[in-house]
C-alpha positions as CSV (number, residue, x, y, z in Angstrom):
1,M,19.8,-10.9,-23.0
2,S,16.2,-11.2,-22.0
3,I,13.6,-8.5,-22.6
4,A,13.3,-7.9,-18.9
5,V,17.1,-7.4,-18.5
6,A,17.2,-5.0,-21.5
7,R,14.2,-3.1,-20.0
8,A,16.0,-2.8,-16.7
9,K,18.8,-0.8,-18.3
10,H,16.3,1.9,-19.3
11,S,14.3,2.2,-16.1
12,P,14.1,4.6,-13.2
13,L,16.7,5.0,-10.5
14,V,16.9,2.1,-8.1
15,I,18.3,2.7,-4.6
16,I,19.3,-0.3,-2.5
17,A,20.4,-0.4,1.1
18,D,23.9,-1.7,1.6
19,V,22.7,-4.2,4.2
20,E,20.2,-5.7,1.8
21,F,22.3,-5.7,-1.3
22,D,24.4,-8.9,-0.6
23,R,21.4,-10.9,0.3
24,L,19.4,-9.8,-2.8
25,D,22.5,-10.5,-4.9
26,A,22.8,-14.0,-3.5
27,L,19.1,-14.6,-4.3
28,A,19.6,-13.4,-7.9
29,S,22.7,-15.6,-8.4
30,A,21.7,-18.7,-6.4
31,R,22.1,-22.1,-7.9
32,G,19.3,-22.6,-10.4
33,A,18.8,-18.8,-10.8
34,A,20.4,-19.0,-14.3
35,Y,17.2,-20.4,-15.6
36,N,14.9,-18.1,-13.7
37,P,13.8,-14.9,-15.5
38,V,13.0,-13.2,-12.2
39,A,16.5,-13.8,-11.0
40,D,17.9,-12.3,-14.2
41,F,15.6,-9.3,-13.8
42,L,16.6,-8.8,-10.2
43,A,20.3,-9.2,-11.1
44,A,19.9,-6.5,-13.8
45,E,18.2,-4.2,-11.3
46,L,21.0,-4.8,-8.8
47,D,23.7,-4.2,-11.4
48,R,22.3,-0.7,-12.1
49,A,21.3,0.1,-8.5
50,V,22.8,2.9,-6.4
51,V,23.8,1.3,-3.1
52,R,23.6,3.6,-0.1
53,P,23.9,3.1,3.7
54,A,20.6,2.0,5.1
55,D,20.3,5.1,7.3
56,E,20.6,7.4,4.3
57,I,17.6,5.9,2.5
58,G,14.5,8.1,3.0
59,P,11.1,6.6,3.9
60,N,9.9,7.2,0.3
61,I,12.1,4.4,-1.1
62,V,10.8,0.7,-1.3
63,K,13.1,-1.5,0.8
64,M,12.8,-5.0,2.0
65,N,10.0,-5.4,4.6
66,S,8.4,-2.1,3.4
67,Q,4.7,-1.9,3.2
68,V,4.1,-0.3,-0.2
69,A,0.9,1.0,-2.0
70,F,1.2,0.5,-5.7
71,R,-0.9,0.6,-8.9
72,I,-0.6,-1.8,-11.8
73,G,-0.8,-0.3,-15.2
74,T,-3.8,2.0,-15.6
75,R,-5.9,0.4,-13.0
76,R,-7.7,2.7,-10.6
77,D,-7.4,0.4,-7.6
78,V,-4.3,0.5,-5.4
79,A,-2.9,-2.6,-3.9
80,V,-0.9,-2.7,-0.6
81,R,1.7,-5.4,0.1
82,T,4.8,-5.9,2.2
83,L,7.9,-6.8,0.2
84,V,9.5,-9.8,1.8
85,Y,12.2,-12.4,1.2
86,P,11.1,-15.8,-0.2
87,E,11.5,-17.7,3.0
88,E,9.3,-15.1,4.9
89,Y,6.7,-15.4,2.1
90,A,6.7,-19.2,2.5
91,R,6.1,-18.9,6.3
92,Q,3.0,-16.7,5.9
93,R,-0.3,-18.5,6.3
94,S,-2.2,-15.7,4.4
95,R,0.0,-14.4,1.6
96,D,-2.5,-11.8,0.6
97,D,-0.6,-9.0,2.3
98,C,2.9,-10.1,1.3
99,L,4.9,-10.0,-1.9
100,S,8.0,-12.0,-2.5
101,I,11.1,-10.2,-4.0
102,M,11.4,-13.3,-6.2
103,T,8.3,-12.4,-8.2
104,P,8.4,-10.1,-11.3
105,L,6.4,-7.5,-9.4
106,G,8.5,-7.7,-6.3
107,A,11.8,-7.4,-8.3
108,A,10.3,-4.4,-10.1
109,L,9.3,-2.6,-6.8
110,I,12.6,-2.9,-4.9
111,G,14.5,0.4,-4.7
112,L,11.8,2.6,-6.3
113,R,10.8,5.9,-4.8
114,V,7.3,7.1,-4.5
115,G,5.9,8.4,-7.8
116,T,8.1,6.3,-10.1
117,R,6.9,3.8,-12.6
118,M,8.7,0.6,-13.6
119,S,7.9,-1.9,-16.4
120,Y,8.4,-5.6,-15.9
121,E,7.6,-8.8,-17.6
122,T,5.0,-11.0,-16.0
123,G,5.3,-14.8,-15.7
124,N,3.2,-15.3,-18.8
125,G,5.4,-12.9,-20.9
126,T,3.2,-9.8,-21.0
127,V,4.7,-6.5,-20.1
128,Q,3.1,-4.5,-17.2
129,S,4.0,-1.4,-15.3
130,V,3.8,-0.6,-11.6
131,T,3.7,2.8,-10.0
132,V,4.6,3.3,-6.4
133,E,1.9,5.4,-4.8
134,A,3.2,5.4,-1.2
135,V,5.6,3.7,1.2
136,L,3.2,3.2,4.1
137,H,5.7,1.6,6.5
138,Q,9.4,1.1,6.3
139,P,10.9,-0.5,9.4
140,D,14.2,1.3,9.4
141,A,12.5,4.7,8.9
142,A,10.0,4.0,11.7
143,E,12.9,3.1,14.0
144,R,14.8,6.3,13.1
145,A,11.7,8.4,13.7
146,S,11.0,6.8,17.1
147,A,14.6,7.4,18.1
148,G,14.4,11.0,16.9
149,I,16.9,10.4,14.1
150,E,16.2,12.1,10.8
151,G,17.1,10.2,7.7
152,C,17.7,11.8,4.3
153,G,15.8,14.9,5.2
154,N,12.6,13.1,5.8
155,T,11.2,12.2,9.2
156,A,7.7,10.8,8.4
157,P,7.7,7.0,9.0
158,T,4.4,6.6,7.2
159,A,2.9,7.3,3.8
160,H,5.5,9.7,2.5
161,R,4.8,11.7,-0.6
162,G,7.1,14.5,-1.6
163,R,10.5,15.3,-3.0
164,D,13.2,12.8,-3.0
165,P,16.3,14.6,-1.7
166,W,18.5,12.6,-4.1
167,T,16.7,13.6,-7.2
168,D,15.6,17.1,-6.0
169,D,17.1,19.4,-8.6
170,D,15.9,22.6,-6.9
171,P,19.1,24.7,-6.5
172,G,17.6,26.6,-3.5
173,P,17.6,30.3,-2.7
174,A,21.3,30.8,-3.2
175,A,20.9,30.2,-6.9
176,A,18.4,33.1,-7.3
């Protein structure tokens, strides 16, 4: 078991949309993936993921095609990228605004909620961490908001910061 796979077992909650799970799983287990540490890491993340219907995932969760603001390690600067599948990344002329799911950073980001930190192993073997600062755009959330459909208690299609309804342990007024 690689360091990255072992680390994935002790990492924050990962929530994956049901409609994305099969495609991500196929990427992680594709021919040749057995010798790819990113594929191993992605597979470990998927193994421990909570799979939910896409319409139940709030806009504060990093999904595929989400534009996410994140911070690497203790750096002060925040980077913004859209998490995409490898074929979409390959089609981009300027790849500065995209991040492939088949990179260590991309595999670390998928399924995280705003405010969580995840460690991952870079291509050169060093360990880094990434913190999700905001999900600036999530296509499904934007579509639900424009249609007037609320998802997971959150309606904001942009830069969501706040409580995640799945990890909110506030018992509410009835508990008082």
